[in-house]
Residue frames as qw, qx, qy, qz and C-alpha x, y, z in Angstrom:
[[0.088, -0.957, -0.249, 0.118, -26.19, -12.47, -21.11],
 [0.612, 0.226, 0.036, 0.757, -23.82, -9.79, -22.39],
 [0.233, -0.907, -0.259, 0.235, -23.20, -6.50, -20.60],
 [0.511, 0.554, -0.008, 0.657, -21.38, -3.42, -21.91],
 [0.477, -0.698, -0.255, 0.470, -19.61, -1.36, -19.25],
 [0.328, 0.810, 0.031, 0.484, -18.90, 2.27, -20.04],
 [0.662, -0.622, -0.080, 0.411, -15.86, 3.29, -17.98],
 [0.094, 0.944, -0.230, -0.217, -13.27, 6.07, -18.37],
 [0.348, 0.621, -0.702, -0.026, -10.42, 3.57, -18.65],
 [0.959, -0.183, -0.208, -0.059, -9.24, 0.09, -17.70],
 [0.308, 0.635, -0.541, 0.458, -6.07, 1.28, -15.98],
 [0.654, -0.185, -0.683, 0.268, -4.91, -0.67, -12.95],
 [0.215, -0.088, -0.457, 0.858, -4.85, 2.46, -10.77],
 [0.366, -0.273, -0.257, -0.852, -8.51, 3.24, -11.49],
 [0.314, -0.045, 0.733, -0.602, -10.87, 2.63, -8.59],
 [0.728, 0.255, 0.052, -0.634, -13.86, 2.02, -10.86],
 [0.731, 0.355, -0.543, -0.214, -12.29, -0.70, -12.99],
 [0.110, 0.305, -0.872, 0.366, -10.71, -2.35, -9.95],
 [0.542, 0.048, 0.550, -0.634, -14.19, -2.85, -8.49],
 [0.792, 0.361, -0.120, -0.477, -15.59, -4.21, -11.77],
 [0.522, 0.450, -0.724, -0.022, -12.65, -6.57, -12.31],
 [0.200, -0.225, 0.839, -0.453, -13.03, -8.11, -8.86],
 [0.706, 0.227, 0.406, -0.534, -16.57, -9.08, -9.81],
 [0.651, 0.532, -0.393, -0.372, -15.62, -10.11, -13.35],
 [0.121, 0.430, -0.891, 0.085, -13.30, -12.82, -12.06],
 [0.202, 0.051, 0.913, -0.350, -16.16, -14.67, -10.31],
 [0.547, 0.214, -0.081, -0.805, -19.09, -14.10, -12.71],
 [0.793, 0.199, 0.545, -0.188, -21.43, -16.87, -13.75],
 [0.464, -0.125, 0.671, 0.564, -20.12, -18.46, -16.95],
 [0.302, 0.580, 0.666, 0.359, -23.08, -17.27, -19.03],
 [0.024, -0.971, -0.165, 0.170, -22.58, -13.58, -18.15],
 [0.695, 0.186, 0.144, 0.679, -20.01, -11.74, -20.26],
 [0.131, -0.874, -0.094, 0.459, -18.56, -8.24, -19.80],
 [0.587, 0.450, 0.187, 0.646, -17.23, -5.96, -22.55],
 [0.328, -0.668, -0.188, 0.641, -15.77, -2.49, -21.94],
 [0.373, 0.751, 0.260, 0.479, -16.15, 0.80, -23.77],
 [0.486, -0.694, -0.115, 0.518, -13.68, 3.48, -22.65],
 [0.398, 0.891, 0.084, 0.201, -11.96, 6.65, -23.83],
 [0.157, -0.874, 0.457, -0.054, -8.60, 6.80, -22.02],
 [0.910, 0.207, -0.322, 0.157, -5.57, 4.60, -22.64],
 [0.446, -0.811, 0.371, -0.074, -2.93, 3.87, -20.02],
 [0.310, 0.587, -0.748, -0.001, 0.36, 2.02, -19.84],
 [0.021, 0.083, -0.958, 0.272, -0.74, -0.54, -17.25],
 [0.612, -0.038, -0.102, -0.783, -4.21, -1.91, -17.94],
 [0.620, -0.044, 0.721, -0.307, -6.45, -4.93, -17.40],
 [0.608, 0.455, -0.337, -0.557, -6.69, -5.62, -21.12],
 [0.335, 0.283, -0.895, -0.075, -5.02, -9.04, -20.99],
 [0.180, 0.085, 0.857, -0.475, -7.14, -10.16, -18.05],
 [0.564, 0.385, 0.196, -0.704, -10.31, -9.01, -19.78],
 [0.579, 0.419, -0.568, -0.408, -9.37, -10.96, -22.90],
 [0.129, 0.185, -0.958, 0.177, -8.52, -14.01, -20.77],
 [0.328, 0.238, 0.720, -0.564, -12.00, -13.90, -19.22],
 [0.333, 0.430, 0.788, 0.288, -13.49, -13.68, -22.72],
 [0.100, 0.863, 0.333, -0.367, -14.24, -9.98, -22.85],
 [0.532, 0.493, 0.255, 0.640, -13.42, -7.22, -25.31],
 [0.241, -0.646, -0.162, 0.706, -12.18, -3.66, -24.88],
 [0.402, 0.659, 0.418, 0.478, -13.22, -0.88, -27.27],
 [0.318, -0.423, -0.120, 0.840, -11.77, 2.64, -27.31],
 [0.258, 0.789, 0.439, 0.343, -13.49, 5.77, -28.55],
 [0.254, 0.493, -0.100, 0.826, -12.69, 9.49, -28.46],
 [0.184, -0.254, -0.610, 0.728, -13.01, 11.34, -25.16],
 [0.026, 0.785, 0.619, 0.022, -16.36, 13.09, -24.52],
 [0.228, -0.645, -0.004, 0.729, -14.35, 16.32, -24.24],
 [0.097, 0.225, -0.566, -0.787, -14.46, 16.25, -28.06],
 [0.546, 0.249, 0.604, -0.524, -18.21, 15.73, -28.10],
 [0.651, 0.536, -0.190, -0.502, -18.69, 15.77, -31.87],
 [0.402, 0.435, -0.800, -0.092, -16.02, 13.12, -32.50],
 [0.241, -0.101, 0.868, -0.423, -17.20, 11.16, -29.45],
 [0.661, 0.331, 0.369, -0.564, -20.76, 10.98, -30.80],
 [0.620, 0.539, -0.448, -0.353, -19.47, 9.98, -34.22],
 [0.174, 0.344, -0.914, 0.127, -17.39, 7.16, -32.69],
 [0.417, 0.049, 0.732, -0.537, -20.37, 6.11, -30.58],
 [0.726, 0.417, 0.060, -0.543, -22.64, 5.85, -33.63],
 [0.504, 0.484, -0.697, -0.160, -20.03, 3.75, -35.43],
 [0.069, -0.193, 0.916, -0.346, -19.87, 1.48, -32.36],
 [0.608, 0.212, 0.449, -0.620, -23.68, 1.23, -32.30],
 [0.711, 0.469, -0.279, -0.443, -23.76, 0.14, -35.93],
 [0.392, 0.418, -0.819, 0.024, -21.09, -2.53, -35.44],
 [0.094, 0.041, -0.908, 0.407, -22.57, -3.98, -32.25],
 [0.554, -0.129, -0.073, -0.819, -26.32, -3.59, -32.71],
 [0.882, -0.207, -0.140, -0.400, -28.30, -6.11, -30.63],
 [0.616, 0.297, -0.667, 0.296, -25.09, -7.55, -29.17],
 [0.142, 0.131, -0.667, 0.719, -25.69, -6.40, -25.57],
 [0.341, -0.584, -0.733, -0.076, -28.53, -6.97, -23.13],
 [0.382, -0.859, -0.264, 0.217, -27.54, -4.28, -20.62],
 [0.397, 0.633, -0.162, 0.645, -25.58, -1.03, -20.78],
 [0.642, -0.631, -0.301, 0.316, -23.88, -0.34, -17.44],
 [0.277, 0.790, -0.063, 0.543, -22.70, 3.29, -17.20],
 [0.690, -0.376, -0.366, 0.499, -20.08, 4.07, -14.55],
 [0.215, -0.056, -0.051, 0.974, -20.03, 7.86, -15.09],
 [0.123, 0.647, 0.718, -0.224, -23.53, 9.10, -14.20],
 [0.076, 0.713, 0.031, -0.697, -22.94, 12.63, -15.47],
 [0.106, 0.330, -0.666, -0.660, -22.52, 11.16, -18.96],
 [0.438, 0.333, 0.811, -0.198, -25.84, 9.31, -18.95],
 [0.421, 0.703, 0.157, -0.552, -27.17, 11.86, -21.44],
 [0.167, 0.542, -0.648, -0.509, -24.83, 10.79, -24.26],
 [0.046, 0.013, 0.990, 0.129, -26.60, 7.40, -24.29],
 [0.463, 0.248, 0.307, -0.794, -30.10, 8.84, -24.76],
 [0.755, 0.358, -0.200, -0.512, -30.70, 6.76, -27.91],
 [0.017, -0.434, 0.900, 0.024, -28.74, 3.63, -26.99],
 [0.588, 0.154, 0.731, -0.311, -31.83, 1.45, -26.61],
 [0.682, 0.648, 0.136, -0.309, -32.83, 2.24, -30.18],
 [0.454, 0.772, -0.431, -0.110, -29.40, 2.38, -31.82],
 [0.031, 0.469, -0.872, 0.138, -27.52, -0.27, -29.81],
 [0.713, -0.137, -0.568, -0.388, -30.54, -2.39, -28.99],
 [0.172, 0.101, -0.815, 0.544, -29.86, -2.77, -25.27],
 [0.405, -0.541, -0.699, -0.233, -32.85, -3.78, -23.16],
 [0.491, -0.826, -0.259, 0.095, -31.93, -2.01, -19.92],
 [0.376, 0.636, -0.263, 0.620, -29.59, 0.78, -18.81],
 [0.677, -0.606, -0.305, 0.286, -27.90, 0.98, -15.40],
 [0.201, 0.799, -0.244, 0.512, -26.12, 4.05, -14.03],
 [0.820, -0.305, -0.367, 0.318, -23.59, 3.42, -11.25],
 [0.114, -0.924, 0.175, -0.319, -22.38, 5.96, -8.67],
 [0.818, 0.022, -0.384, 0.428, -18.90, 5.42, -7.23],
 [0.301, 0.070, -0.334, 0.891, -18.68, 8.63, -5.16],
 [0.082, -0.689, -0.625, 0.358, -20.84, 10.96, -3.09],
 [0.073, 0.761, -0.026, -0.645, -19.96, 13.95, -5.27],
 [0.737, 0.647, 0.197, -0.001, -19.91, 14.67, -9.00],
 [0.574, 0.672, -0.219, 0.413, -16.39, 16.13, -8.95],
 [0.672, -0.116, -0.402, 0.612, -13.31, 16.87, -6.88],
 [0.156, -0.158, -0.211, 0.952, -14.09, 20.59, -6.53],
 [0.307, 0.547, 0.463, -0.626, -17.07, 22.93, -6.63],
 [0.331, 0.526, -0.359, -0.696, -16.64, 23.84, -10.29],
 [0.231, 0.156, -0.907, -0.315, -16.41, 20.26, -11.57],
 [0.106, 0.298, 0.885, -0.342, -19.24, 19.17, -9.26],
 [0.345, 0.560, 0.238, -0.714, -21.50, 21.97, -10.51],
 [0.341, 0.443, -0.568, -0.604, -20.68, 21.27, -14.16],
 [0.170, 0.052, -0.975, -0.133, -21.16, 17.51, -13.87],
 [0.224, 0.375, 0.730, -0.525, -24.38, 17.95, -11.91],
 [0.433, 0.531, -0.050, -0.727, -25.76, 19.99, -14.81],
 [0.336, 0.305, -0.793, -0.407, -24.73, 17.28, -17.29],
 [0.037, 0.108, 0.970, -0.216, -26.38, 14.67, -15.06],
 [0.379, 0.434, 0.442, -0.688, -29.66, 16.57, -15.09],
 [0.425, 0.420, -0.450, -0.664, -29.69, 16.29, -18.91],
 [0.589, 0.144, -0.748, -0.270, -29.86, 12.50, -18.72],
 [0.278, -0.285, 0.720, -0.568, -31.07, 11.68, -15.21],
 [0.762, 0.116, 0.384, -0.508, -34.07, 9.66, -16.42],
 [0.579, 0.477, -0.586, -0.307, -32.26, 7.66, -19.10],
 [0.120, 0.226, -0.949, 0.185, -31.25, 4.76, -16.78],
 [0.685, -0.333, -0.501, -0.411, -33.78, 2.13, -15.76],
 [0.810, -0.501, -0.263, 0.155, -31.87, 1.22, -12.60],
 [0.045, 0.866, -0.340, 0.364, -29.37, 2.92, -10.32],
 [0.873, -0.171, -0.327, 0.319, -26.41, 1.20, -8.64],
 [0.030, -0.876, 0.310, -0.368, -24.07, 2.70, -6.06],
 [0.552, 0.237, -0.697, 0.393, -21.26, 1.66, -3.75],
 [0.149, -0.206, -0.700, 0.668, -23.16, 2.90, -0.67],
 [0.009, 0.767, 0.639, -0.049, -26.52, 4.33, 0.31],
 [0.183, -0.750, -0.044, 0.634, -24.85, 7.72, 0.81],
 [0.176, -0.247, 0.578, 0.757, -23.46, 7.72, -2.74],
 [0.101, 0.421, 0.834, 0.342, -26.73, 6.54, -4.27],
 [0.060, -0.834, -0.509, 0.203, -28.82, 9.22, -2.57],
 [0.233, -0.661, 0.126, 0.702, -26.24, 11.97, -3.13],
 [0.113, -0.192, 0.642, 0.734, -26.02, 11.32, -6.87],
 [0.125, -0.273, -0.815, -0.495, -29.44, 9.93, -7.83],
 [0.332, -0.126, 0.241, -0.903, -31.73, 11.28, -5.11],
 [0.701, 0.071, 0.405, -0.582, -35.26, 9.88, -5.13],
 [0.752, 0.395, -0.429, -0.306, -34.56, 7.80, -8.25],
 [0.292, 0.342, -0.860, 0.242, -32.19, 5.70, -6.15],
 [0.396, -0.072, 0.662, -0.632, -34.80, 5.23, -3.43],
 [0.780, 0.286, 0.125, -0.543, -37.23, 3.87, -6.05],
 [0.914, 0.392, -0.095, -0.042, -34.98, 1.89, -8.39],
 [0.183, 0.778, -0.562, 0.213, -31.59, 1.71, -6.67],
 [0.964, -0.210, -0.145, 0.077, -29.34, -1.03, -5.35],
 [0.264, -0.825, 0.499, 0.027, -26.12, -0.96, -3.35],
 [0.918, 0.284, -0.235, 0.147, -23.37, -3.03, -5.00],
 [0.604, -0.754, 0.198, 0.165, -20.70, -3.44, -2.34],
 [0.396, 0.759, -0.515, 0.050, -17.08, -2.84, -3.28],
 [0.919, -0.336, 0.191, -0.074, -16.28, -6.37, -2.18],
 [0.181, 0.723, -0.667, -0.016, -12.82, -7.97, -2.09],
 [0.826, 0.050, -0.560, 0.052, -11.15, -11.37, -1.76],
 [0.518, -0.785, 0.159, -0.300, -11.09, -11.23, 2.01],
 [0.945, -0.254, 0.077, 0.192, -8.81, -14.22, 2.49],
 [0.676, 0.464, -0.054, 0.570, -6.02, -12.37, 0.68],
 [0.009, -0.752, 0.157, -0.641, -5.98, -9.65, 3.34],
 [0.813, -0.553, -0.181, -0.015, -5.81, -11.73, 6.52],
 [0.192, -0.884, 0.417, -0.085, -2.97, -10.60, 8.77],
 [0.942, 0.157, -0.192, 0.229, 0.29, -12.49, 8.24],
 [0.497, -0.830, 0.177, 0.181, 3.06, -11.94, 10.79],
 [0.740, -0.089, 0.402, 0.531, 5.76, -13.39, 8.52],
 [0.390, 0.664, 0.337, 0.541, 4.88, -10.87, 5.81],
 [0.261, -0.961, -0.066, -0.069, 4.90, -8.14, 8.46],
 [0.658, -0.572, 0.293, 0.392, 8.47, -9.04, 9.46],
 [0.657, 0.222, 0.444, 0.566, 9.59, -9.28, 5.84],
 [0.222, 0.814, 0.294, 0.449, 8.18, -5.88, 4.79],
 [0.369, -0.929, 0.026, 0.008, 9.26, -4.04, 7.91],
 [0.719, -0.382, 0.341, 0.470, 12.75, -5.44, 7.54],
 [0.572, 0.387, 0.424, 0.586, 12.97, -4.52, 3.85],
 [0.053, 0.870, 0.206, 0.444, 11.84, -0.97, 4.62],
 [0.448, 0.164, -0.484, 0.734, 14.13, -0.77, 7.66],
 [0.379, -0.480, 0.036, -0.791, 11.24, 0.06, 9.99],
 [0.559, -0.131, -0.808, 0.130, 11.44, -2.87, 12.42],
 [0.321, -0.325, -0.622, 0.636, 11.21, -0.79, 15.58],
 [0.082, -0.074, -0.098, -0.989, 8.88, 1.95, 14.29],
 [0.332, 0.490, 0.663, -0.458, 5.24, 2.81, 14.92],
 [0.152, 0.030, 0.644, 0.749, 3.97, 2.76, 11.35],
 [0.409, 0.567, 0.377, -0.607, 1.06, 4.93, 10.29],
 [0.309, 0.045, 0.753, 0.579, -0.12, 4.09, 6.80],
 [0.456, 0.582, 0.214, -0.638, -2.33, 5.55, 4.09],
 [0.398, 0.127, 0.770, 0.482, -3.36, 4.28, 0.65],
 [0.318, 0.799, 0.461, -0.217, -4.83, 6.64, -1.94],
 [0.515, 0.562, 0.241, 0.600, -4.24, 8.83, -4.97],
 [0.299, -0.332, -0.178, 0.877, -2.69, 12.22, -4.31],
 [0.055, -0.505, -0.494, -0.705, -5.86, 14.14, -5.12],
 [0.213, -0.401, 0.222, -0.863, -7.92, 16.63, -3.07],
 [0.772, -0.373, -0.239, -0.455, -10.55, 14.16, -1.77],
 [0.829, -0.085, -0.482, 0.269, -7.89, 12.06, -0.01],
 [0.368, -0.906, 0.004, -0.211, -6.85, 15.08, 2.07],
 [0.821, 0.086, -0.271, 0.495, -3.10, 14.45, 2.24],
 [0.103, 0.621, -0.219, 0.745, -2.51, 17.99, 3.53],
 [0.650, -0.576, 0.140, -0.475, -4.42, 17.18, 6.71],
 [0.977, -0.102, -0.153, 0.110, -2.74, 13.79, 6.95],
 [0.602, 0.363, -0.296, 0.647, 0.71, 15.42, 6.92],
 [0.210, -0.626, 0.218, -0.719, -0.41, 17.97, 9.53],
 [0.868, -0.416, -0.011, -0.271, -1.67, 15.14, 11.74],
 [0.920, 0.042, -0.194, 0.339, 1.55, 13.18, 11.38],
 [0.334, 0.578, -0.268, 0.695, 3.70, 16.27, 11.96],
 [0.451, -0.616, 0.240, -0.600, 2.05, 16.82, 15.33],
 [0.952, -0.269, -0.018, -0.143, 2.04, 13.16, 16.32],
 [0.826, 0.260, -0.285, 0.411, 5.72, 12.54, 15.58],
 [0.007, 0.678, -0.349, 0.647, 6.53, 15.26, 18.12],
 [0.648, -0.463, 0.380, -0.470, 5.14, 13.03, 20.89],
 [0.926, -0.065, 0.371, 0.022, 6.32, 9.71, 19.43],
 [0.057, 0.756, -0.532, -0.377, 9.77, 9.81, 17.90],
 [0.412, -0.092, 0.888, 0.182, 9.32, 6.20, 16.69],
 [0.567, 0.603, 0.459, -0.321, 6.48, 7.23, 14.38],
 [0.126, -0.237, 0.598, 0.755, 6.84, 7.08, 10.60],
 [0.598, 0.501, 0.274, -0.563, 4.32, 7.54, 7.80],
 [0.344, -0.022, 0.808, 0.477, 4.02, 5.30, 4.73],
 [0.473, 0.544, 0.091, -0.687, 2.17, 6.79, 1.75],
 [0.424, 0.080, 0.834, 0.345, 1.04, 4.49, -1.05],
 [0.416, 0.768, 0.482, -0.065, -0.26, 5.89, -4.33],
 [0.359, -0.052, 0.255, 0.896, 0.51, 8.60, -6.81],
 [0.136, 0.825, 0.548, 0.023, -1.30, 11.56, -8.37],
 [0.365, 0.697, 0.102, 0.609, -0.95, 15.15, -9.47],
 [0.344, -0.881, 0.089, -0.312, -0.65, 16.49, -5.92],
 [0.916, -0.204, -0.145, 0.312, 2.28, 14.25, -5.01],
 [0.522, 0.359, -0.140, 0.761, 4.93, 16.91, -5.67],
 [0.276, -0.701, 0.016, -0.658, 2.99, 19.38, -3.53],
 [0.838, -0.529, -0.043, -0.129, 2.94, 16.90, -0.64],
 [0.842, 0.059, -0.145, 0.516, 6.61, 16.05, -1.10],
 [0.231, 0.568, -0.118, 0.781, 7.44, 19.76, -0.89],
 [0.545, -0.677, 0.003, -0.494, 5.36, 20.11, 2.26],
 [0.934, -0.300, -0.118, 0.151, 7.14, 17.14, 3.85],
 [0.659, 0.265, -0.145, 0.689, 10.53, 18.71, 3.06],
 [0.050, -0.662, 0.061, -0.745, 9.49, 22.10, 4.44],
 [0.713, -0.601, 0.038, -0.359, 8.39, 20.45, 7.69],
 [0.065, 0.603, -0.777, 0.165, 11.69, 18.56, 7.83],
 [0.805, -0.105, 0.453, -0.369, 9.91, 15.20, 7.81],
 [0.629, 0.525, -0.496, -0.287, 11.75, 13.62, 4.89],
 [0.198, 0.335, -0.903, 0.184, 13.38, 11.00, 7.11],
 [0.308, 0.081, 0.789, -0.526, 10.00, 10.03, 8.59],
 [0.672, 0.476, 0.236, -0.516, 7.67, 10.00, 5.57],
 [0.332, -0.190, 0.821, 0.423, 8.11, 7.35, 2.89],
 [0.612, 0.467, -0.077, -0.634, 6.52, 7.64, -0.57],
 [0.525, -0.142, 0.832, 0.108, 6.08, 4.13, -1.90],
 [0.248, 0.235, -0.574, -0.744, 4.23, 4.92, -5.14],
 [0.822, 0.038, -0.150, -0.548, 1.62, 2.66, -6.70],
 [0.205, -0.334, 0.912, -0.126, 1.75, -0.90, -5.41],
 [0.690, -0.001, -0.547, -0.473, 0.25, -4.18, -6.52],
 [0.540, -0.064, -0.789, 0.285, 0.93, -5.77, -3.12],
 [0.329, -0.512, 0.134, -0.782, -1.41, -3.69, -0.95],
 [0.865, -0.351, -0.223, -0.279, -2.81, -6.82, 0.71],
 [0.841, -0.046, -0.336, 0.421, 0.70, -7.73, 1.88],
 [0.321, 0.357, -0.255, 0.839, 2.15, -4.34, 2.75],
 [0.504, -0.632, -0.112, -0.578, -0.81, -3.62, 5.05],
 [0.865, -0.311, -0.349, 0.183, 0.78, -6.17, 7.38],
 [0.551, 0.156, -0.260, 0.777, 3.61, -3.70, 8.02],
 [0.176, -0.591, -0.040, -0.786, 1.26, -0.98, 9.30],
 [0.173, -0.174, -0.776, 0.582, 0.35, -0.41, 12.95],
 [0.192, 0.606, 0.473, -0.610, -2.40, 2.10, 12.21],
 [0.277, 0.401, 0.607, 0.628, -4.40, 3.20, 9.17],
 [0.026, 0.547, 0.290, -0.785, -5.43, 6.87, 9.02],
 [0.232, 0.415, 0.717, 0.510, -8.09, 7.88, 6.49],
 [0.026, -0.518, -0.336, 0.786, -9.01, 11.59, 6.63],
 [0.215, 0.312, 0.655, 0.654, -10.87, 11.81, 3.29],
 [0.218, 0.140, 0.078, -0.963, -13.05, 14.80, 2.48],
 [0.784, 0.182, 0.139, -0.577, -15.47, 12.46, 0.72],
 [0.101, -0.225, 0.948, 0.202, -15.65, 8.84, -0.43],
 [0.651, -0.051, -0.470, -0.593, -18.17, 6.73, -2.30],
 [0.898, -0.352, -0.254, -0.072, -17.31, 3.97, 0.14],
 [0.179, -0.795, 0.559, -0.154, -13.58, 3.82, 0.86],
 [0.958, 0.100, -0.257, -0.082, -12.53, 0.37, -0.31],
 [0.478, 0.445, -0.598, 0.465, -9.01, 0.72, 1.12],
 [0.396, -0.418, 0.478, -0.663, -10.62, 1.07, 4.54],
 [0.946, -0.036, 0.016, -0.321, -12.33, -2.29, 3.97],
 [0.793, 0.369, -0.429, 0.227, -8.98, -3.79, 2.98],
 [0.089, 0.524, -0.580, 0.617, -7.29, -2.35, 6.08],
 [0.663, -0.307, 0.356, -0.582, -9.99, -3.75, 8.34],
 [0.961, 0.136, -0.192, -0.144, -9.74, -7.15, 6.64],
 [0.588, 0.416, -0.540, 0.436, -6.10, -7.09, 7.72],
 [0.636, -0.544, -0.487, 0.252, -7.18, -6.46, 11.32],
 [0.365, 0.238, -0.147, 0.888, -5.70, -2.96, 11.36],
 [0.117, -0.685, -0.470, 0.544, -6.80, -0.30, 13.81],
 [0.279, 0.472, 0.422, 0.722, -8.22, 2.57, 11.75],
 [0.030, -0.592, -0.340, 0.731, -9.06, 6.22, 12.32],
 [0.264, 0.425, 0.641, 0.581, -11.36, 7.82, 9.76],
 [0.120, -0.007, 0.035, -0.992, -13.10, 11.09, 9.02],
 [0.394, 0.360, 0.674, -0.511, -16.83, 11.42, 9.47],
 [0.480, 0.523, -0.240, -0.662, -17.20, 11.81, 5.68],
 [0.126, 0.189, -0.950, -0.215, -16.73, 8.08, 5.11],
 [0.684, -0.211, -0.375, -0.589, -20.01, 6.17, 4.55],
 [0.623, -0.439, 0.478, -0.436, -21.14, 4.29, 7.64],
 [0.979, 0.137, -0.020, -0.148, -21.16, 0.98, 5.75],
 [0.629, 0.550, -0.459, 0.303, -17.36, 1.12, 5.49],
 [0.153, -0.556, 0.603, -0.551, -16.89, 1.32, 9.26],
 [0.786, -0.121, -0.565, -0.222, -17.49, -2.39, 9.82],
 [0.680, -0.133, -0.587, 0.418, -15.33, -2.79, 12.95],
 [0.347, -0.897, -0.274, -0.026, -16.49, 0.38, 14.70],
 [0.618, 0.139, -0.115, 0.765, -13.28, 2.35, 14.22],
 [0.200, -0.610, -0.273, 0.716, -12.67, 5.76, 15.72],
 [0.319, 0.695, 0.455, 0.456, -14.27, 8.58, 13.75],
 [0.287, -0.438, -0.141, 0.840, -13.07, 12.20, 13.83],
 [0.347, 0.849, 0.355, -0.182, -15.21, 15.01, 12.34],
 [0.679, 0.428, 0.190, 0.565, -13.49, 16.40, 9.28],
 [0.085, 0.834, 0.015, 0.544, -13.58, 19.99, 10.56],
 [0.713, -0.690, -0.061, 0.108, -12.13, 19.17, 13.99],
 [0.041, -0.891, 0.452, 0.006, -8.72, 20.38, 15.07],
 [0.608, 0.434, -0.658, 0.088, -5.59, 18.28, 14.47],
 [0.159, -0.394, 0.738, -0.524, -5.32, 17.72, 18.21],
 [0.805, -0.012, 0.288, -0.518, -8.46, 15.55, 18.06],
 [0.856, 0.374, -0.348, -0.074, -6.78, 13.26, 15.57],
 [0.262, 0.510, -0.712, 0.406, -3.73, 13.08, 17.83],
 [0.504, -0.262, 0.575, -0.589, -5.89, 12.11, 20.80],
 [0.918, 0.172, 0.011, -0.357, -7.53, 9.39, 18.69],
 [0.677, 0.472, -0.549, 0.136, -4.12, 7.99, 17.72],
 [0.057, -0.478, 0.701, -0.525, -2.98, 7.98, 21.35],
 [0.739, -0.132, 0.376, -0.543, -5.95, 5.76, 22.21],
 [0.834, 0.333, -0.390, -0.207, -4.86, 3.09, 19.75],
 [0.646, -0.484, 0.588, -0.047, -3.50, -0.06, 21.36],
 [0.598, 0.558, -0.506, -0.276, -1.36, -1.55, 18.59],
 [0.100, -0.364, 0.910, -0.170, -0.37, -4.44, 20.85],
 [0.739, 0.150, 0.440, -0.487, -3.80, -6.03, 20.41],
 [0.482, -0.016, 0.815, 0.322, -3.87, -9.10, 18.20],
 [0.344, 0.300, -0.387, -0.801, -4.86, -8.68, 14.55],
 [0.578, 0.131, 0.748, -0.299, -7.81, -11.03, 14.69],
 [0.095, 0.150, 0.819, 0.545, -9.22, -12.85, 11.70],
 [0.294, 0.382, 0.355, -0.801, -12.21, -10.65, 10.89],
 [0.088, 0.001, -0.774, -0.628, -13.34, -12.37, 7.70],
 [0.071, -0.489, -0.869, 0.039, -16.64, -13.44, 9.23],
 [0.006, -0.666, -0.349, 0.659, -17.54, -9.90, 10.27],
 [0.091, 0.452, -0.369, -0.807, -16.72, -8.46, 6.85],
 [0.052, -0.146, -0.904, -0.399, -18.56, -11.28, 5.08],
 [0.027, -0.614, -0.745, 0.260, -21.68, -10.56, 7.11],
 [0.019, 0.678, 0.094, -0.729, -21.31, -6.88, 6.20],
 [0.680, 0.670, 0.274, -0.118, -21.32, -7.79, 2.49],
 [0.117, 0.871, -0.420, -0.228, -17.68, -7.45, 1.52],
 [0.563, -0.212, 0.770, 0.210, -16.79, -11.02, 0.48],
 [0.319, 0.426, -0.464, -0.708, -16.59, -10.92, -3.33],
 [0.123, 0.019, -0.969, -0.214, -17.43, -14.63, -3.66],
 [0.097, 0.496, 0.788, -0.351, -20.75, -14.03, -1.92],
 [0.189, 0.633, 0.130, -0.739, -21.53, -10.64, -3.42],
 [0.120, 0.266, -0.678, -0.674, -21.00, -11.76, -7.03],
 [0.020, 0.327, 0.943, 0.056, -23.88, -14.21, -6.60],
 [0.100, 0.687, 0.491, -0.526, -26.13, -11.31, -5.61],
 [0.108, 0.559, -0.291, -0.769, -24.97, -9.19, -8.55],
 [0.038, 0.039, -0.876, -0.479, -25.55, -11.97, -11.09],
 [0.047, 0.517, 0.843, -0.142, -29.05, -12.56, -9.71],
 [0.092, 0.692, 0.218, -0.682, -29.75, -8.82, -9.94],
 [0.089, 0.349, -0.577, -0.732, -28.70, -8.72, -13.61],
 [0.049, -0.217, -0.940, -0.259, -31.07, -11.63, -14.32],
 [0.036, 0.626, 0.662, -0.411, -33.89, -9.97, -12.39],
 [0.087, 0.574, -0.106, -0.807, -33.38, -6.77, -14.39],
 [0.163, 0.161, -0.743, -0.629, -33.75, -8.68, -17.65],
 [0.005, -0.370, -0.927, 0.063, -36.72, -10.64, -16.35],
 [0.145, 0.602, 0.359, -0.698, -38.51, -7.33, -15.96],
 [0.194, 0.353, -0.502, -0.765, -38.16, -6.87, -19.73],
 [0.166, -0.104, -0.937, -0.289, -39.91, -10.20, -20.38],
 [0.056, -0.533, -0.781, 0.320, -42.67, -9.48, -17.92]]
């Protein structure tokens, strides 16, 4: 079986491709992934994809629709009848594949929602919703990272022909390790600190403005508190400026993009996740796998709150977040929670079996 994934890029800091690559590593040997994308980055998964036997193809961005369609037709001609399934990871671009069954020869089309909204703001959400309506009936099946995302993006189509594909991880890599905790806290010179952590791109959905406001108030009552921010993004300079204006520069550390998230989580005492919206919130799953106490907004899908963490309504006052932090007992042991997260569907080695079976079932429908 050969599946073509349409993704924006294969960059290591892309949430979509990170999910797909976790599954790719454990696929059945007779299922092969190729990737069609339109953005190139400096740090990509290209070598890993080639190692697993896959191919990466680049075409023009859909922003240049005429050139994009021309490139797509050239791709169709070169790869006709090569793929069994087309798996689209940008639902609002379903419409550009309206003739892919005829021209590419794929048997089934899947559209996959990775968020509960079509865009980061009202304008982009409205625009992308309109594009989605143009091609909403092109897919045969609908995947999503949570029930909330599936219903928000696909509506009744998801209820009829939809499946949740959990953003699963290698749970054993995230189990709390006290030696790593000592090593990271020592290297960052935070041995005696109460460490609040956050992982996420500096973009509006992650709500860094609220996070800084929360930390600013909390550090007034706990002078040992510091905040570690992991990630980058176009709002990073704005947040850095805000930190400087609040005179928090000696208490907020910007650590950039990291490839050692599973290890650096050991250094945290608390994970705060005040997102405005999430498809699931995979970093919350990772934090819980590490045994971290977490506080999250009520905009996170329920499926991500495996360990019954504290939830604060997104529109509540900062003081409610402070009260939630005060309730945290960081002295509690960081238990091995692999079993709980496995039962919840977040062990990649178990979930890949389900995904492979689903791909086969989808193709069996063609035969029947």
